[in-house]
LUMZALO-179136 format. One line per field, with one value per atom (N, C-alpha, C): x, y, z; atom name; residue in three letters. Coordinates in Angstrom, 2 decimals, m for minus. Layout:
BEGIN
xx: X	...
yy: Y	...
zz: Z	...
atome: CA	...
residu: Ala	...
***
This chain:
BEGIN
xx: m22.96	m21.54	m21.70	m21.43	m21.37	m19.94	m19.81	m18.64	m18.43	m17.32	m16.77	m16.82	m16.67	m16.41	m14.99	m14.13	m12.70	m12.47	m13.39	m13.22	m13.41	m14.67	m15.07	m14.22	m13.64	m12.48	m11.28	m10.68	m9.56	m9.97	m11.13	m11.46	m11.53	m12.20	m12.15	m10.97	m9.91	m8.63	m7.71	m8.16	m7.70	m8.31	m9.41	m9.95	m9.73	m9.35	m9.12	m7.74	m7.55	m5.96	m5.89	m4.64	m4.57	m3.62	m3.35	m2.73	m2.05	m0.61	0.23	0.07	0.19	0.33	1.11	2.09	2.85	2.16	1.70	0.88	m0.21	m1.09	m2.19	m1.81	m0.44	0.04	0.40	0.87	1.50	0.28	m1.02	m2.11	m2.88	m2.85	m3.52	m2.63	m1.31	m0.45	m1.09	m1.17	m1.65	m2.87	m3.73	m4.90	m6.05	m5.56	m6.63	m7.30	m7.60	m8.37	m9.18	m10.31	m11.51	m11.01	m11.00	m10.57	m11.83	m12.29	m13.56	m13.28	m13.81	m13.80	m15.12	m14.84	m16.10	m16.45	m15.66	m16.13	m17.04	m17.72	m18.87	m18.78	m19.62	m19.36	m18.50	m18.89	m18.36	m16.83	m16.33	m15.04	m14.35	m14.74	m14.32	m13.92	m15.08	m14.90	m13.78	m13.81	m12.80	m11.39	m11.30	m9.87	m9.46	m10.29	m9.81	m9.92	m9.43	m9.60	m8.59	m8.12	m7.21	m7.70	m7.01	m7.66	m7.91	m9.06	m9.58	m10.55	m10.77	m11.79	m13.13	m13.84	m15.45	m15.73	m16.60	m17.20	m18.43	m18.27	m19.50	m19.71	m20.50	m20.46	m20.61	m20.05	m20.11	m21.52	m22.44	m23.89	m24.33	m23.86	m24.49	m23.68	m22.78	m21.91	m22.63	m22.95	m23.69	m24.77	m25.42	m26.52	m25.99	m24.69	m24.54	m23.38	m22.77	m21.99	m22.75	m23.68	m24.52	m25.06	m24.71	m25.26	m26.86	m27.21	m28.82	m29.62	m29.21	m29.71	m30.27	m31.23	m31.93	m31.18	m30.07	m29.45	m27.87	m27.59	m26.38	m25.86	m24.43	m24.04	m22.67	m22.88	m21.88	m20.23	m19.78	m18.55	m18.10	m18.81	m18.88	m19.04	m17.96	m17.79	m17.25	m17.68	m17.35	m16.28	m15.86	m14.80	m13.45	m13.73	m12.55	m11.68	m10.39	m9.87	m10.44	m10.70	m11.25	m10.53	m10.07	m9.60	m10.69	m10.54	m11.55	m10.54	m11.05	m10.31	m11.41	m10.76	m11.65	m10.59	m11.01	m10.12	m8.89	m9.04	m7.98	m7.98	m8.88	m8.77	m9.63	m10.62	m11.76	m12.90	m13.42	m14.63	m14.08	m13.09	m12.62	m12.41	m11.97	m11.58	m12.97	m14.01	m15.42	m16.00	m15.77	m16.35	m15.88	m14.47	m13.76	m14.33	m14.64	m15.15	m16.33	m17.32	m18.65	m18.73	m17.79	m17.58	m17.38	m16.59	m15.97	m17.21	m18.03	m19.35	m20.41	m20.42	m20.99	m20.65	m19.44	m18.70	m17.60	m17.24	m15.96	m14.62	m13.95	m12.95	m11.68	m11.41	m9.99	m10.40	m10.66	m10.86	m9.99	m9.49	m8.53	m8.83	m8.09	m8.34	m6.89	m7.06	m6.06	m5.42	m4.61	m4.39	m3.81	m4.59	m4.39	m4.93	m5.88	m6.57	m5.99	m6.76	m6.48	m5.17	m5.49	m4.03	m2.93	m2.72	m1.42	m1.17	m2.08	m1.91	m1.03	m1.70	m1.42	0.19	0.20	1.42	2.71	2.37	3.68	3.74	3.04	2.96	2.35	1.38	0.64	m0.08	m0.44	m1.55	m3.13	m3.72	m5.32	m5.63	m6.80	m7.51	m8.82	m9.38	m10.43	m11.18	m12.60	m13.50	m13.45	m13.88	m13.85	m14.61	m14.05	m14.76	m14.50	m13.85	m13.50	m12.35	m11.92	m10.34	m9.16	m8.17	m7.31	m5.96	m5.87	m4.43	m4.57	m3.45	m3.27	m2.41
yy: m7.91	m7.33	m7.14	m6.27	m6.35	m6.23	m6.47	m6.39	m5.29	m4.63	m3.61	m4.09	m3.30	m4.02	m4.18	m3.57	m3.71	m5.08	m5.31	m6.82	m7.92	m7.48	m8.37	m8.95	m7.73	m8.04	m8.84	m8.47	m8.96	m10.48	m10.82	m12.26	m12.80	m12.31	m12.91	m13.24	m12.31	m12.13	m13.55	m13.90	m14.99	m16.38	m16.30	m17.43	m17.72	m16.88	m16.90	m16.88	m17.26	m17.30	m15.64	m14.89	m13.52	m13.82	m13.64	m13.67	m12.30	m12.01	m11.02	m10.72	m9.61	m9.14	m9.96	m10.24	m11.32	m12.61	m13.38	m14.54	m14.31	m13.04	m12.97	m12.93	m12.25	m12.23	m13.56	m14.22	m15.29	m16.50	m16.22	m17.18	m16.91	m15.65	m14.89	m15.21	m15.61	m15.93	m17.45	m18.07	m19.60	m19.78	m18.64	m18.44	m19.56	m20.19	m21.05	m20.76	m19.31	m18.87	m17.74	m17.64	m16.57	m15.53	m14.25	m12.92	m12.07	m12.10	m11.25	m9.91	m8.96	m7.36	m7.01	m7.04	m6.55	m5.11	m4.41	m2.84	m2.56	m1.28	m0.78	m0.13	m0.12	0.44	1.57	2.69	4.06	3.75	2.83	2.75	2.26	1.37	0.55	1.59	2.49	3.84	4.65	5.02	5.96	5.34	4.04	3.56	2.61	1.86	0.62	m0.36	m1.17	m2.65	m3.82	m4.71	m5.52	m6.57	m6.47	m7.07	m8.49	m8.75	m9.83	m10.21	m9.26	m9.38	m9.33	m10.37	m10.33	m9.37	m8.40	m7.48	m7.99	m7.71	m8.45	m7.64	m6.73	m5.82	m6.61	m6.18	m7.00	m7.20	m6.32	m6.81	m7.85	m8.24	m9.42	m10.62	m10.54	m11.79	m13.02	m13.09	m14.46	m14.99	m14.08	m14.21	m14.71	m14.09	m14.66	m15.97	m16.11	m17.07	m18.36	m18.58	m19.65	m20.35	m21.59	m22.12	m22.50	m22.67	m22.78	m21.36	m20.26	m19.00	m18.92	m18.24	m18.13	m16.73	m16.09	m15.20	m15.62	m16.85	m17.65	m17.29	m16.83	m16.59	m17.86	m17.80	m19.17	m18.72	m17.58	m17.25	m17.84	m18.19	m18.48	m20.26	m20.74	m22.09	m22.55	m22.91	m23.59	m24.24	m24.98	m25.96	m25.38	m24.22	m23.46	m22.45	m22.53	m21.26	m19.89	m19.18	m18.14	m17.06	m15.95	m14.53	m13.59	m13.00	m11.58	m10.64	m9.21	m8.10	m7.06	m5.78	m4.72	m3.56	m2.27	m1.29	m1.68	m2.15	m2.27	m3.63	m4.46	m5.81	m6.01	m5.35	m5.71	m6.39	m5.72	m6.16	m7.77	m7.80	m9.14	m10.33	m9.93	m10.63	m11.49	m10.21	m10.77	m11.79	m11.10	m11.75	m13.59	m13.53	m14.70	m15.81	m15.41	m15.88	m16.49	m15.49	m16.02	m17.13	m16.88	m17.99	m19.52	m19.49	m20.54	m21.04	m20.16	m20.85	m21.25	m21.06	m21.21	m22.58	m23.15	m24.61	m24.30	m22.81	m23.03	m23.49	m24.29	m24.95	m24.37	m23.53	m22.65	m21.35	m20.71	m19.21	m18.45	m17.14	m16.21	m14.79	m14.11	m12.45	m11.97	m10.99	m10.06	m8.94	m9.57	m8.58	m7.22	m6.13	m4.73	m4.23	m5.36	m4.76	m4.20	m3.30	m2.77	m1.59	m0.87	m0.08	m0.79	m1.79	m2.75	m3.15	m3.60	m3.80	m2.79	m1.60	m0.22	0.14	0.03	0.14	m0.33	m1.63	m2.72	m2.51	m1.44	m1.28	m1.99	m2.70	m3.86	m3.07	m3.69	m2.89	m3.11	m1.95	m1.76	m1.37	m1.57	m1.46	m0.46	0.28	1.28	0.85	0.90	0.89	2.15	1.89	2.94	4.26	5.50	6.63	6.85	6.03	5.97	6.74	7.31	7.96	6.73	7.39	6.58	6.41	7.48	7.40	6.59	6.11	5.33	5.51
zz: 23.75	23.22	21.68	20.91	19.37	18.76	17.77	17.08	16.12	16.04	14.97	13.64	12.65	11.28	11.30	12.15	11.99	12.68	13.70	14.37	13.50	12.64	11.70	10.39	10.06	9.12	9.61	10.78	11.51	11.48	12.15	12.01	10.64	9.80	8.55	7.94	8.04	7.57	8.10	9.43	10.15	9.63	8.96	8.51	6.90	6.18	4.92	4.39	3.20	2.62	2.22	2.87	2.31	1.32	m0.04	m0.93	m1.34	m1.33	m1.82	m3.20	m3.71	m4.97	m5.76	m5.48	m6.36	m6.36	m5.37	m5.55	m6.28	m6.45	m7.28	m8.79	m9.02	m10.44	m10.63	m10.20	m10.38	m10.63	m10.03	m10.04	m11.39	m11.77	m12.74	m13.98	m14.07	m15.25	m15.59	m14.44	m14.76	m15.40	m15.63	m16.23	m15.67	m14.51	m13.71	m12.61	m12.52	m11.33	m11.66	m11.23	m11.19	m10.33	m10.97	m10.08	m10.08	m9.06	m8.67	m8.12	m8.61	m8.18	m7.37	m6.02	m5.30	m5.02	m5.78	m5.68	m6.52	m5.67	m6.72	m7.84	m9.04	m10.44	m10.49	m9.64	m9.66	m9.06	m8.20	m8.09	m9.05	m9.75	m10.89	m12.23	m12.39	m13.46	m12.72	m11.64	m11.14	m11.16	m10.61	m10.31	m11.37	m12.20	m12.87	m12.38	m12.91	m12.58	m12.66	m12.03	m12.57	m13.91	m14.81	m16.11	m15.69	m16.72	m16.55	m15.35	m14.39	m13.34	m13.61	m12.81	m12.83	m11.92	m12.33	m11.44	m10.78	m9.57	m8.75	m7.31	m7.53	m6.27	m5.02	m3.79	m2.42	m2.36	m2.44	m2.00	m2.76	m4.19	m4.92	m4.86	m4.23	m4.02	m3.77	m2.55	m2.33	m3.25	m3.66	m5.05	m6.06	m6.39	m7.86	m7.56	m6.42	m6.23	m5.88	m5.26	m4.74	m6.12	m6.27	m7.26	m7.46	m6.11	m5.72	m5.86	m6.14	m6.24	m7.42	m7.82	m9.01	m9.72	m8.98	m9.56	m9.97	m9.72	m9.82	m11.17	m11.24	m12.43	m12.83	m14.08	m14.21	m14.19	m13.87	m13.69	m12.01	m11.54	m10.20	m10.22	m9.52	m9.30	m8.07	m7.31	m5.81	m6.02	m7.06	m7.03	m8.01	m8.22	m8.93	m8.26	m8.07	m7.74	m7.96	m6.66	m6.75	m5.98	m6.23	m5.51	m5.76	m4.62	m4.54	m4.18	m4.59	m4.13	m4.05	m3.34	m3.51	m3.24	m2.46	m2.84	m1.69	m0.73	0.46	1.33	0.86	1.49	2.70	2.96	3.98	3.34	2.54	1.69	1.02	0.46	0.00	1.07	2.16	3.36	3.84	4.10	4.33	3.21	2.07	1.03	0.95	0.88	0.83	2.05	3.18	4.48	4.15	3.51	3.09	1.96	0.91	m0.18	0.82	1.49	2.07	3.11	3.60	4.08	3.06	2.05	0.96	m0.02	0.53	m0.12	m0.96	m1.13	m1.86	m1.34	m2.19	m1.63	m1.70	m2.56	m2.73	m3.14	m2.28	m2.10	m1.48	m1.99	m1.01	m1.55	m0.84	m1.37	m1.27	m2.09	m2.43	m1.00	m0.32	0.79	0.56	0.75	0.21	m0.87	m1.32	m2.55	m3.73	m4.42	m5.62	m5.28	m3.96	m3.67	m3.67	m2.80	m3.21	m4.56	m5.24	m6.79	m7.44	m7.12	m7.94	m7.46	m6.15	m5.43	m5.81	m6.36	m6.70	m8.37	m8.94	m10.28	m11.49	m10.68	m11.84	m12.44	m13.61	m14.57	m14.10	m14.29	m14.34	m15.69	m15.85	m17.10	m16.84	m17.73	m17.67	m18.91	m18.73	m19.91	m20.87	m21.96	m22.87	m22.34	m22.43	m21.68	m20.35	m19.76	m18.12	m18.27	m16.71	m16.90	m17.38	m17.91	m18.57	m17.80	m16.84	m16.14	m15.11	m14.63	m13.47	m12.38
atome: N	CA	C	N	CA	C	N	CA	C	N	CA	C	N	CA	C	N	CA	C	N	CA	C	N	CA	C	N	CA	C	N	CA	C	N	CA	C	N	CA	C	N	CA	C	N	CA	C	N	CA	C	N	CA	C	N	CA	C	N	CA	C	N	CA	C	N	CA	C	N	CA	C	N	CA	C	N	CA	C	N	CA	C	N	CA	C	N	CA	C	N	CA	C	N	CA	C	N	CA	C	N	CA	C	N	CA	C	N	CA	C	N	CA	C	N	CA	C	N	CA	C	N	CA	C	N	CA	C	N	CA	C	N	CA	C	N	CA	C	N	CA	C	N	CA	C	N	CA	C	N	CA	C	N	CA	C	N	CA	C	N	CA	C	N	CA	C	N	CA	C	N	CA	C	N	CA	C	N	CA	C	N	CA	C	N	CA	C	N	CA	C	N	CA	C	N	CA	C	N	CA	C	N	CA	C	N	CA	C	N	CA	C	N	CA	C	N	CA	C	N	CA	C	N	CA	C	N	CA	C	N	CA	C	N	CA	C	N	CA	C	N	CA	C	N	CA	C	N	CA	C	N	CA	C	N	CA	C	N	CA	C	N	CA	C	N	CA	C	N	CA	C	N	CA	C	N	CA	C	N	CA	C	N	CA	C	N	CA	C	N	CA	C	N	CA	C	N	CA	C	N	CA	C	N	CA	C	N	CA	C	N	CA	C	N	CA	C	N	CA	C	N	CA	C	N	CA	C	N	CA	C	N	CA	C	N	CA	C	N	CA	C	N	CA	C	N	CA	C	N	CA	C	N	CA	C	N	CA	C	N	CA	C	N	CA	C	N	CA	C	N	CA	C	N	CA	C	N	CA	C	N	CA	C	N	CA	C	N	CA	C	N	CA	C	N	CA	C	N	CA	C	N	CA	C	N	CA	C	N	CA	C	N	CA	C	N	CA	C	N	CA	C	N	CA	C	N	CA	C	N	CA	C	N	CA	C	N	CA	C	N	CA	C	N	CA	C	N	CA	C	N	CA	C	N	CA	C	N	CA	C	N	CA	C	N	CA	C
residu: Met	Met	Met	Ser	Ser	Ser	Asp	Asp	Asp	Ser	Ser	Ser	Val	Val	Val	Lys	Lys	Lys	His	His	His	Leu	Leu	Leu	Val	Val	Val	Ala	Ala	Ala	His	His	His	Ala	Ala	Ala	Arg	Arg	Arg	Glu	Glu	Glu	Glu	Glu	Glu	Val	Val	Val	Arg	Arg	Arg	Asn	Asn	Asn	Met	Met	Met	Ser	Ser	Ser	Val	Val	Val	Thr	Thr	Thr	Glu	Glu	Glu	Val	Val	Val	Ala	Ala	Ala	Glu	Glu	Glu	Ala	Ala	Ala	Leu	Leu	Leu	Glu	Glu	Glu	Ser	Ser	Ser	Gly	Gly	Gly	Lys	Lys	Lys	Val	Val	Val	Thr	Thr	Thr	Leu	Leu	Leu	Val	Val	Val	Asp	Asp	Asp	Leu	Leu	Leu	Arg	Arg	Arg	Glu	Glu	Glu	Ala	Ala	Ala	Asp	Asp	Asp	Glu	Glu	Glu	Val	Val	Val	Arg	Arg	Arg	Arg	Arg	Arg	Asp	Asp	Asp	Gly	Gly	Gly	Ala	Ala	Ala	Ile	Ile	Ile	Pro	Pro	Pro	Leu	Leu	Leu	Ala	Ala	Ala	Val	Val	Val	Gln	Gln	Gln	Ala	Ala	Ala	Pro	Pro	Pro	Arg	Arg	Arg	Gly	Gly	Gly	Met	Met	Met	Leu	Leu	Leu	Glu	Glu	Glu	Phe	Phe	Phe	Trp	Trp	Trp	Ala	Ala	Ala	Asp	Asp	Asp	Pro	Pro	Pro	Ser	Ser	Ser	Ser	Ser	Ser	Pro	Pro	Pro	Tyr	Tyr	Tyr	His	His	His	Arg	Arg	Arg	Ala	Ala	Ala	Glu	Glu	Glu	Phe	Phe	Phe	Asp	Asp	Asp	Pro	Pro	Pro	Ser	Ser	Ser	Ala	Ala	Ala	Pro	Pro	Pro	Thr	Thr	Thr	Ile	Ile	Ile	Leu	Leu	Leu	Tyr	Tyr	Tyr	Cys	Cys	Cys	Ala	Ala	Ala	Ser	Ser	Ser	Gly	Gly	Gly	Gly	Gly	Gly	Arg	Arg	Arg	Ser	Ser	Ser	Ala	Ala	Ala	Leu	Leu	Leu	Gly	Gly	Gly	Ala	Ala	Ala	Gln	Gln	Gln	Thr	Thr	Thr	Leu	Leu	Leu	Gln	Gln	Gln	Arg	Arg	Arg	Leu	Leu	Leu	Gly	Gly	Gly	Tyr	Tyr	Tyr	Thr	Thr	Thr	Asp	Asp	Asp	Val	Val	Val	Ala	Ala	Ala	His	His	His	Leu	Leu	Leu	Asp	Asp	Asp	Gly	Gly	Gly	Gly	Gly	Gly	Leu	Leu	Leu	Gly	Gly	Gly	Ala	Ala	Ala	Trp	Trp	Trp	Lys	Lys	Lys	Glu	Glu	Glu	His	His	His	Gly	Gly	Gly	Arg	Arg	Arg	Pro	Pro	Pro	Val	Val	Val	Thr	Thr	Thr	Phe	Phe	Phe	Gln	Gln	Gln	Ala	Ala	Ala	Gly	Gly	Gly	Asp	Asp	Asp	Arg	Arg	Arg	Thr	Thr	Thr	Asp	Asp	Asp	Ser	Ser	Ser
***
């Protein structure tokens, strides 16, 4: 018997902390959280990003987040509060579940992703030369 991606995401959401837009905004205001955007570069260019987010495509998350990996990046600290997001919350739920398995002790994801963030009128930023409307 095999799982569907829908089932995998639902299971991940049961195992991780699902944060609302308001909760994520408050956490960002504290300045004591690492926000990680798991979307691909073309999505970020097209749709913008939450200000101060670290860009880490989902396919690189484990490699960049694992301190024992030769590809580890300093922005990732298993003991620091970490919030993941993607377009709608599926990849970020799976990513948060993975970080928990890697020993991250305070990890969550933005339920509803960037879509929910924008629906609540929260700001997004674009790189110079990218689309400027939101």
